[in-house]
Every structure is written in structure tokens, then in C-alpha cells.
C-alpha positions as CSV (number, residue, x, y, z in Angstrom):
1,M,6.5,-36.2,11.4
2,N,6.1,-32.4,11.5
3,Q,2.6,-31.7,10.3
4,L,1.0,-28.3,9.5
5,L,-2.7,-27.8,9.3
6,M,-4.2,-25.1,7.0
7,R,-7.6,-23.9,8.0
8,R,-8.9,-21.3,5.5
9,D,-6.5,-18.3,5.7
10,T,-4.6,-19.5,8.8
11,L,-1.9,-22.0,9.5
12,V,-1.9,-24.2,12.7
13,F,1.4,-25.6,13.9
14,E,2.2,-27.1,17.2
15,G,-1.0,-25.7,18.7
16,T,-0.3,-22.2,17.5
17,T,-2.6,-20.5,14.9
18,L,-0.7,-18.2,12.6
19,E,-1.9,-15.6,10.0
20,I,0.3,-15.1,7.0
21,N,1.5,-11.7,8.2
22,D,2.8,-13.4,11.4
23,L,5.5,-14.9,9.1
24,F,6.7,-11.4,8.0
25,T,9.6,-11.1,10.4
26,S,13.0,-9.3,10.1
27,E,14.5,-12.6,8.9
28,F,11.8,-12.9,6.2
29,Y,12.5,-9.4,4.8
30,Q,16.2,-10.1,4.7
31,F,15.4,-13.4,2.9
32,C,13.2,-11.5,0.3
33,D,16.0,-9.0,-0.4
34,E,18.3,-11.9,-1.2
35,K,15.8,-13.5,-3.6
36,V,14.1,-10.4,-5.2
37,D,16.3,-10.4,-8.3
38,Q,15.0,-13.8,-9.2
39,F,11.5,-12.4,-9.7
40,K,12.2,-9.6,-12.1
41,G,10.0,-9.3,-15.2
42,D,8.7,-6.9,-17.9
43,I,5.0,-7.2,-17.0
44,P,3.4,-4.1,-15.5
45,V,2.0,-6.1,-12.6
46,I,5.4,-7.3,-11.5
47,N,5.5,-5.4,-8.2
48,E,1.9,-6.2,-7.4
49,I,2.5,-10.0,-7.9
50,Y,5.6,-9.7,-5.9
51,L,3.8,-8.1,-2.9
52,S,0.7,-10.2,-3.1
53,K,2.0,-13.6,-4.2
54,V,5.8,-13.9,-4.2
55,Q,6.4,-12.6,-0.7
56,V,3.8,-15.0,0.7
57,H,5.5,-17.8,-1.3
58,L,8.9,-16.8,0.2
59,A,7.4,-16.6,3.7
60,L,6.0,-20.1,3.3
61,I,9.4,-21.4,2.1
62,L,11.2,-19.9,5.0
63,F,8.6,-21.2,7.5
64,F,8.4,-24.7,6.0
65,K,12.2,-25.1,6.0
66,K,12.7,-23.6,9.4
67,N,10.2,-25.9,11.0
68,N,11.0,-29.0,8.8
69,I,7.4,-29.3,7.7
70,Q,6.9,-32.8,6.1
71,E,3.2,-33.0,5.7
72,I,0.4,-30.4,5.2
73,V,-3.3,-31.2,5.9
74,I,-5.7,-28.7,4.3
75,D,-8.9,-28.8,6.4
76,E,-10.8,-25.8,4.9
77,V,-9.8,-24.2,1.5
78,D,-9.1,-20.5,1.2
79,D,-9.2,-19.3,-2.5
80,S,-6.1,-17.1,-2.2
81,L,-3.9,-18.9,0.3
82,Y,-4.6,-22.5,-0.9
83,P,-2.8,-22.1,-4.3
84,L,0.3,-20.7,-2.7
85,V,0.5,-23.4,0.0
86,V,0.0,-26.2,-2.6
87,D,2.6,-24.7,-5.0
88,T,5.2,-24.0,-2.3
89,A,4.7,-27.5,-0.9
90,K,5.2,-29.0,-4.3
91,K,8.5,-27.1,-4.8
92,L,9.7,-28.4,-1.5
93,S,8.4,-32.0,-2.0
94,I,6.1,-31.8,1.0
95,K,3.0,-34.1,1.1
96,V,-0.3,-32.3,0.9
97,H,-3.7,-33.9,2.0
98,V,-6.8,-31.9,1.1
99,N,-10.4,-32.7,1.7
100,K,-11.8,-30.6,-1.2
101,K,-9.6,-29.4,-4.0
102,L,-10.2,-26.2,-6.0
103,I,-11.0,-27.2,-9.5
104,N,-8.8,-25.1,-11.8
105,Y,-10.8,-25.3,-15.0
106,K,-13.8,-23.7,-13.1
107,K,-11.6,-20.9,-12.0
108,V,-10.3,-20.3,-15.6
109,L,-13.9,-20.3,-16.9
110,K,-14.8,-17.8,-14.2
111,G,-11.8,-15.6,-15.3
112,H,-13.1,-15.6,-18.9
113,V,-16.6,-14.6,-17.7
114,Y,-15.0,-11.7,-15.6
115,I,-13.3,-10.4,-18.7
116,I,-16.5,-10.2,-20.7
117,V,-18.5,-8.7,-17.8
118,S,-15.8,-6.0,-17.1
119,V,-15.7,-5.1,-20.8
120,L,-19.5,-4.7,-21.0
121,F,-19.4,-2.6,-17.8
122,L,-16.7,-0.3,-19.3
123,L,-18.6,-0.2,-22.6
124,W,-21.7,1.1,-20.8
125,K,-19.6,3.7,-19.0
126,M,-17.9,4.8,-22.3
127,L,-21.2,5.3,-23.9
128,L,-22.7,7.1,-20.9
129,I,-19.8,9.7,-20.5
130,K,-20.3,12.8,-22.7
131,H,-17.5,14.2,-24.8
132,S,-17.5,17.6,-23.0
133,Y,-14.0,19.1,-23.4
134,T,-10.9,19.5,-25.6
135,L,-7.5,18.7,-24.3
136,T,-5.3,21.7,-23.4
137,A,-2.1,21.3,-25.4
138,N,1.2,21.2,-23.5
139,P,0.7,22.9,-20.2
140,K,4.1,22.9,-18.5
141,K,3.0,20.3,-15.8
142,I,0.3,17.7,-16.1
143,S,-1.1,15.0,-13.9
144,I,-3.8,12.3,-14.0
145,V,-4.8,11.3,-10.5
146,R,-6.7,8.1,-9.6
147,S,-7.3,8.2,-5.8
148,P,-8.7,10.8,-3.4
149,A,-5.4,10.7,-1.4
150,S,-3.3,11.3,-4.4
151,R,-5.6,14.1,-5.5
152,K,-5.4,15.9,-2.2
153,K,-1.6,15.9,-2.3
154,M,-1.4,16.9,-6.0
155,E,-3.8,19.8,-5.7
156,K,-1.4,21.4,-3.2
157,F,0.8,22.1,-6.2
158,E,-1.2,24.8,-7.9
159,D,0.9,24.9,-11.1
160,I,0.0,21.3,-12.1
161,Y,-2.8,20.8,-14.6
162,I,-4.8,18.0,-13.1
163,L,-7.3,15.6,-14.7
164,I,-9.1,12.7,-12.9
165,E,-9.1,9.0,-13.9
166,D,-12.7,8.6,-12.8
167,F,-16.0,8.0,-14.6
168,K,-18.1,10.4,-12.5
169,S,-15.7,13.4,-11.9
170,E,-16.4,16.7,-13.6
171,R,-12.8,16.7,-14.6
172,S,-12.8,13.1,-15.8
173,I,-10.1,12.5,-18.4
174,Y,-12.7,10.3,-20.3
175,K,-14.7,13.5,-21.2
176,Y,-11.8,14.8,-23.3
177,F,-12.1,12.0,-25.9
178,S,-15.0,11.1,-28.2
179,K,-17.2,8.2,-27.5
180,L,-16.1,6.5,-30.8
181,D,-12.4,6.7,-29.7
182,R,-13.1,5.4,-26.3
183,V,-15.1,2.4,-27.6
184,L,-12.4,1.7,-30.2
185,W,-9.7,1.7,-27.5
186,L,-11.9,-0.5,-25.3
187,F,-12.3,-3.0,-28.1
188,K,-8.5,-3.1,-28.5
189,S,-8.1,-3.5,-24.8
190,W,-10.5,-6.5,-24.8
191,V,-8.6,-8.2,-27.7
192,N,-5.2,-7.6,-26.0
193,S,-6.4,-8.6,-22.6
194,Y,-6.0,-12.3,-23.4
195,V,-2.4,-12.0,-24.5
196,E,-1.6,-9.9,-21.4
197,L,-3.2,-12.2,-19.0
198,K,-1.3,-15.1,-20.5
199,K,1.9,-13.3,-19.7
200,Y,0.9,-12.8,-16.1
201,K,-0.2,-16.4,-15.7
202,N,2.9,-17.8,-17.2
203,F,5.2,-15.6,-15.2
204,T,3.6,-16.7,-11.9
205,K,3.4,-20.3,-13.0
206,E,7.2,-20.3,-13.7
207,K,8.1,-18.5,-10.5
208,I,5.7,-20.1,-8.0
209,G,3.5,-22.8,-9.6
210,K,0.5,-23.7,-11.8
211,N,-2.2,-23.0,-9.1
212,S,-0.9,-19.5,-8.4
213,G,-0.7,-18.8,-12.1
214,I,-4.4,-19.6,-12.5
215,D,-5.1,-17.5,-9.4
216,V,-3.4,-14.5,-10.9
217,F,-5.2,-15.0,-14.2
218,V,-8.6,-14.9,-12.4
219,F,-7.6,-11.9,-10.2
220,Y,-6.5,-9.7,-13.1
221,S,-9.3,-10.9,-15.4
222,K,-11.6,-8.3,-13.7
223,R,-9.0,-5.6,-14.0
224,I,-7.1,-6.1,-17.2
225,A,-9.5,-4.3,-19.6
226,H,-9.5,-1.2,-17.4
227,T,-5.7,-1.2,-17.1
228,L,-5.2,-1.5,-20.9
229,L,-7.9,1.2,-21.6
230,Y,-6.0,3.5,-19.3
231,Q,-2.9,2.8,-21.3
232,H,-4.7,3.8,-24.5
233,I,-6.0,7.0,-22.9
234,L,-2.6,7.9,-21.6
235,N,-1.0,7.2,-25.0
236,H,-3.3,9.8,-26.7
237,Y,-3.0,12.2,-23.8
238,F,0.8,12.2,-24.2
239,T,0.5,12.6,-27.9
240,T,-1.1,16.0,-27.2
241,N,1.2,16.9,-24.2
242,N,4.5,15.4,-25.3
243,R,6.5,18.4,-24.1
244,S,5.0,18.5,-20.6
245,I,6.3,17.1,-17.4
246,F,4.0,14.4,-16.1
247,Y,3.4,14.2,-12.3
248,T,2.0,11.0,-10.8
249,G,1.0,9.8,-7.3
250,N,1.3,6.1,-8.4
251,N,4.7,4.8,-7.3
252,L,4.8,1.0,-7.8
253,D,1.5,-0.5,-8.9
254,R,0.4,-1.5,-12.5
255,Y,-0.9,2.0,-13.2
256,A,2.5,3.4,-12.3
257,L,4.3,1.0,-14.5
258,V,1.9,1.6,-17.4
259,E,2.5,5.3,-17.0
260,E,6.3,4.7,-17.1
261,I,6.0,2.6,-20.3
262,V,3.9,5.2,-22.2
263,A,5.9,8.2,-20.9
264,R,9.1,6.5,-22.1
265,K,7.6,5.9,-25.5
266,H,6.7,9.6,-25.9
267,K,9.9,10.8,-24.2
268,V,7.9,12.5,-21.5
269,N,9.7,13.3,-18.2
270,T,7.9,11.8,-15.2
271,V,8.0,13.0,-11.6
272,C,6.5,10.9,-8.8
273,I,5.0,12.6,-5.7
274,P,3.9,9.4,-3.8
275,H,0.7,9.5,-1.8
276,G,2.3,7.2,0.8
277,I,5.7,6.5,2.3
278,E,8.2,4.2,0.6
279,Y,9.0,0.6,1.3
280,G,12.5,0.0,2.4
281,F,12.7,-3.5,1.0
282,K,13.7,-3.9,-2.6
283,L,11.1,-4.5,-5.3
284,P,11.6,-6.3,-8.6
285,H,10.9,-3.1,-10.4
286,C,12.2,0.2,-9.0
287,F,9.8,2.9,-7.9
288,T,8.7,4.9,-11.0
289,G,9.6,8.3,-12.3
290,N,12.7,10.1,-13.7
291,T,12.5,11.9,-10.4
292,F,11.0,10.5,-7.3
293,Y,10.4,12.8,-4.3
294,T,11.0,10.9,-1.1
295,T,9.3,11.7,2.2
296,S,12.5,12.0,4.2
297,K,16.3,12.5,3.8
298,K,16.8,8.9,5.1
299,A,14.6,7.5,2.4
300,E,16.5,9.4,-0.3
301,K,19.8,8.0,0.8
302,Y,18.6,4.5,1.4
303,L,16.6,4.1,-1.9
304,N,19.4,5.5,-4.0
305,L,21.7,3.0,-2.4
306,I,19.6,-0.2,-2.8
307,Y,18.5,0.6,-6.3
308,K,21.8,2.1,-7.4
309,E,20.0,5.2,-8.6
310,N,20.3,9.0,-8.1
311,K,16.7,9.8,-9.0
312,F,15.4,9.8,-5.4
313,K,15.3,13.3,-4.1
314,Y,14.3,14.8,-0.8
315,V,13.1,18.4,-1.0
316,K,11.8,19.7,2.3
317,E,9.4,22.2,0.7
318,I,7.8,19.5,-1.4
319,S,7.4,17.1,1.6
320,E,5.8,19.9,3.6
321,K,3.3,20.5,0.8
322,M,2.6,16.8,0.7
323,F,2.0,16.3,4.4
324,S,1.2,19.6,6.1
325,F,-2.3,21.0,6.6
326,S,-3.4,24.6,6.8
327,F,-5.2,24.1,10.0
328,E,-5.1,26.0,13.3
329,N,-5.6,23.8,16.2
330,N,-7.0,26.2,18.8
331,S,-7.8,23.4,21.3
332,K,-5.5,22.4,24.2
333,E,-2.7,20.1,23.2
334,R,-3.7,16.5,23.5
335,V,-2.1,13.1,23.7
336,V,-3.4,11.1,20.7
337,F,-3.0,7.4,20.0
338,F,-3.5,6.4,16.3
339,T,-4.8,2.9,16.2
340,E,-4.2,0.2,13.5
341,P,-6.9,-2.1,12.1
342,R,-4.7,-5.3,12.2
343,E,-4.1,-7.0,15.5
344,V,-6.4,-4.9,17.5
345,N,-5.3,-6.9,20.6
346,V,-1.9,-5.1,20.3
347,N,-3.7,-1.7,20.4
348,L,-5.7,-2.9,23.5
349,K,-2.6,-4.1,25.3
350,I,-0.9,-0.7,24.8
351,I,-4.0,1.1,26.1
352,D,-4.3,-1.3,29.0
353,E,-0.8,-0.5,30.1
354,I,-0.6,3.2,29.4
355,L,-4.1,4.4,30.4
356,P,-3.8,3.9,34.2
357,L,-0.4,5.7,34.2
358,M,-1.9,8.7,32.4
359,E,-5.0,8.7,34.6
360,R,-2.8,8.8,37.7
361,E,-1.2,12.0,36.3
362,G,-4.5,13.5,35.2
363,I,-3.6,13.3,31.5
364,L,-6.4,12.4,29.1
365,L,-5.9,9.8,26.3
366,Y,-7.4,10.6,23.0
367,I,-7.9,8.0,20.3
368,K,-7.9,8.5,16.5
369,L,-9.3,5.3,14.9
370,H,-7.9,4.0,11.7
371,P,-10.7,4.2,9.0
372,K,-10.9,0.3,9.1
373,D,-10.9,0.2,12.9
374,S,-14.1,0.4,15.0
375,K,-15.2,2.0,18.3
376,N,-16.7,-1.3,19.2
377,N,-13.2,-2.7,19.8
378,Y,-12.8,-0.2,22.7
379,E,-16.1,-0.4,24.4
380,K,-14.7,-1.9,27.6
381,Y,-13.0,1.5,28.4
382,G,-16.3,3.3,28.6
383,D,-15.7,7.1,28.9
384,R,-12.1,6.7,30.0
385,L,-11.1,7.3,26.3
386,N,-11.8,10.3,24.2
387,F,-12.2,9.9,20.4
388,I,-11.1,12.5,17.8
389,E,-13.0,12.2,14.5
390,N,-11.1,14.8,12.4
391,I,-7.7,13.4,11.2
392,I,-6.2,16.9,10.6
393,E,-7.2,18.0,14.1
394,A,-5.6,14.8,15.5
395,L,-2.3,15.3,13.7
396,T,-1.8,19.0,14.3
397,G,0.0,20.4,17.4
398,N,-0.4,17.4,19.6
399,V,1.6,14.7,21.3
400,C,1.1,11.7,18.9
401,F,2.0,8.1,19.1
402,S,1.3,5.0,17.1
403,R,2.8,1.6,16.3
404,K,4.0,1.8,12.8
405,S,1.5,4.0,11.0
406,T,2.3,6.5,8.2
407,T,0.5,9.1,10.4
408,L,3.7,9.3,12.4
409,L,5.4,11.1,9.6
410,E,2.3,13.2,8.9
411,A,2.3,14.3,12.5
412,V,6.0,15.4,12.3
413,Y,5.1,17.8,9.5
414,N,2.1,19.2,11.4
415,N,3.9,20.5,14.5
416,S,3.3,17.5,16.7
417,K,5.7,15.6,19.0
418,V,5.8,12.1,17.7
419,S,6.8,8.6,19.0
420,S,6.4,5.0,17.9
421,I,5.6,2.2,20.3
422,I,7.0,-1.1,19.1
423,T,6.2,-4.0,21.5
424,N,6.6,-7.1,19.4
425,E,8.9,-8.6,16.7
426,K,6.3,-8.3,13.9
427,D,5.7,-4.6,14.4
428,K,9.5,-4.1,14.6
429,A,10.0,-5.9,11.3
430,I,7.4,-3.9,9.5
431,F,8.4,-0.6,11.1
432,N,12.0,-1.1,9.9
433,T,10.8,-1.6,6.3
434,F,9.9,2.1,6.1
435,P,13.0,4.2,6.0
436,S,11.0,7.4,6.4
437,L,9.8,6.2,9.8
438,Q,13.4,6.2,11.0
439,D,13.3,10.0,11.0
440,E,15.2,11.5,14.0
441,K,12.0,13.4,15.0
442,I,10.2,10.1,15.6
443,E,11.1,8.7,19.0
444,V,10.9,4.9,19.3
445,F,10.0,3.0,22.4
446,H,9.8,-0.7,23.1
447,D,7.7,-0.6,26.3
448,T,4.8,1.6,27.5
449,L,6.5,2.7,30.7
450,N,9.2,4.6,28.8
451,L,6.7,5.9,26.3
452,F,4.7,7.3,29.2
453,K,7.8,8.9,30.7
454,W,8.3,10.6,27.3
455,I,4.7,11.7,27.1
456,K,4.8,13.2,30.6
457,T,8.0,15.1,29.7
458,Q,6.4,16.5,26.5
459,V,3.2,17.5,28.3
460,N,5.3,19.3,31.0
461,I,7.5,21.0,28.4
462,T,4.3,22.3,26.7
463,K,2.9,23.5,30.1
464,K,6.1,25.3,31.0
465,S,6.3,27.0,27.5
466,R,2.8,28.3,27.9
467,E,3.5,29.6,31.4
468,L,6.5,31.6,30.1
């Protein structure tokens, strides 16, 4: 009997320990594209649930069927993976043995407590924030930004009137409404949150299973009041600015879909300038915006094709504003490897192979760590590696390589020579889900020897151009 062991957030099968993202292969993404239309819905969290729950559910289905799993033993329970494993097993009539079950009624009770706590927290914030400003009526272009990354990109477009969805910011949108209005909208959000959460839970229960439905209820119970409050804020903002064009950096999450719903109600035209590159696999709900500016020509063509749309546009000048930095790199051109936080062992394997080749030629290797990566992971190399702290300095005017990072595209727009090193099937599968990474200016290598030959050529080209 083919038995699978689940130990917290890992699966053990035939002596091999697997993380969930190990199941995200090229075959998996193809399987998802075939099934995605079955998971459409009118809830604003549809894409988030698809990415966090449905895709894992589909990966498990594919894995269980492919390996003819007949029995699952759950040794240690993981709060997020356990519901998906149990629900998927039930759909496939696979026996499950578990030492300690999660008790659903306790989780539901916890969710209700989270709702109350989040509402009280927001009430405290609404009473704390002063009513300092009056809304400017109908500037031609408006935006509400939620993340530092989105703000940095949006502020490059000087003709857009920007407010911040943040409690502390001097330009916080909350300061433009009275405390009484804010508290009233929060009360309505609290009342509506129960109805909304029931929709999320029932959708997930129908598509995946009861345990996953409860998991979704608990997850969004912390977030629902804030999401609905944002919807009220947006509704009144558009009432004042109903002849403006609304620019957003949110492209697929619940805030993006809330913006789309409210904008449609007020007949406000929306334009998406995404703060990240676009997925190439299909989502249940298309990326938002009446116009969506893609990060490459390939992404424009591909996304219009799979979504049967014509709203995806590539405008070189806009992409340059999104990605380019006004930075003069006066230092000598460097060879920079941008690491990734997941599977550090793959980063180490690449360095192990390419570093001796570079040292033999007298070429220094510089490392730009991902924000979630750590120098401690690279201690064994001592002073053989050089670290760059400034991301803009690392991206500008250098020879850059990475596995499948979005920094590859940013480097293209900042006068760097760029390549991707793909050494395993999982990296290949993920790399291919981003159409913008298929840009002709990004060289792709599947072994470090050919990557090194390319690096050596680029360094020599630079040396010759300087000599001339």
C-alpha cells in the first residue's frame, strides 16, 4: 500500500521529504490552467484563495493520483497544510490516520474573537487619527497606494495625485474624513463582515472541503473589517472624484478587486501600474483595471491571449519609469548574483560551481542578498565573496544574474547585462510562469559553465569598450 507521511508542513514519500512548492512543476501549472475555470467566483478574495488554497489542493490531487497514494499518516499537524491534505484525501477517498485532530469549533471561535479584536483595534485607530484635510475634488489622475513598493513606482508619475492607505502617513487618506464618518463605516464593516466571511467559507467548502472553508474563515477574520472599511473609504473618495482616472498598484489581491467593484459602481476608469511582474498562469479573476500596463511586450501579447482581452498594454516609457532609477554607478562594473530566500542550497550550489571559475580569471563575485536571505548562509566562503547592500547600485550598469527573480527585469531597465541560471525543474517551472522574464534581453542558462562563459564574454566586452 502506497503510504504518505505528513509531518507538519512537509510530506514524506518513499524516503523523500517534500515541501509543497516542490510539487509546483511544469505539469502542475498546466493542470491548473485546465482546471482554473472551475474556481471562478464573485468574492473579492477569489484570486487570493486560488493562490493560497486551490493551487495547493490541485498540487496534492496531482501528486496523490500520480503516486497512487492509498493511505496518509499525519504525524504532526500543521494548521495551514492539514486542512488541505484532509479535504483532498476525502475527495479522492484516501484513508487518513491522524494522532491529534484540529478541533474545528475552536478554530471558528478563534475567528470570531479575531473579528472583535480587529474591529476594536481599528476603532482605536479611527479615533486617534485627526481630521486634518479636505478632499481635492476631481484632479485628473488619482491614486491610493498601500505598499512602499507601489508608492515608489507611483511617485515617479508626477501628474498623479497620491494618497496613502496607512494610519501613520502624513498623507493618510483617513485624515480626509471625519471621525464620525470613519466610525460609522467601521460599524457597517463589522456588521457586514459576518455575511462576507460566510461567502468565503462556503465557496472554499464547496470547492475544496469543510476544513479548508473553516481555515479561510479564520484567516480572513483578522482582515475582513479592514478590507470592508477600505471599501467604504473608496466609495466616498470616488463620490468626490468620479470624473478622475484612478491609478492602482494592486493587480490581483482583494484590495485590487474591491477597487474594481467600487470604480465600476462610480463609472471611474481604472489603470493598473503593477508593482511586480505578472503571472503567466491564468487566474480565476483577470488582473484588474480598464487598462493594465504590462512590464514587457511578451506579457502584453500573452495576457491578452489567455484572458481574451485587449486591455493589456506595453508602453516602453511607462515601464522605464516603473523600473529605472536615476542613479549614476561610478564604480567599476561588477558581476552580481542576486540570491533567493527559498532553497538556499540552490544558491550555494551555483556559487560553489561558478566561484572557482571566476577566481581563476581574476573576476570578483558580488552578492546582493534577497531581503529575506541572510549573510550567515554564506559564511563558509569567508572573504571570497563581496556583498552589495544598495539594491539600486547592484542593479545599475553591472553584469547581473539570478535564478528567477524579478530583479532580472529591473536590471534590464538599468543598463545591466542580464542572465538567468536555471538548474532544476522547479526553478524552470516557476521561471516560465512569468512571461516578462522571457524578455530577449535576459539570457537563460541551464548550467554554470555556460553562464560563466557568458559572464567572461560580457566582462571582456566591457573592458574592450573602455579601452576604445
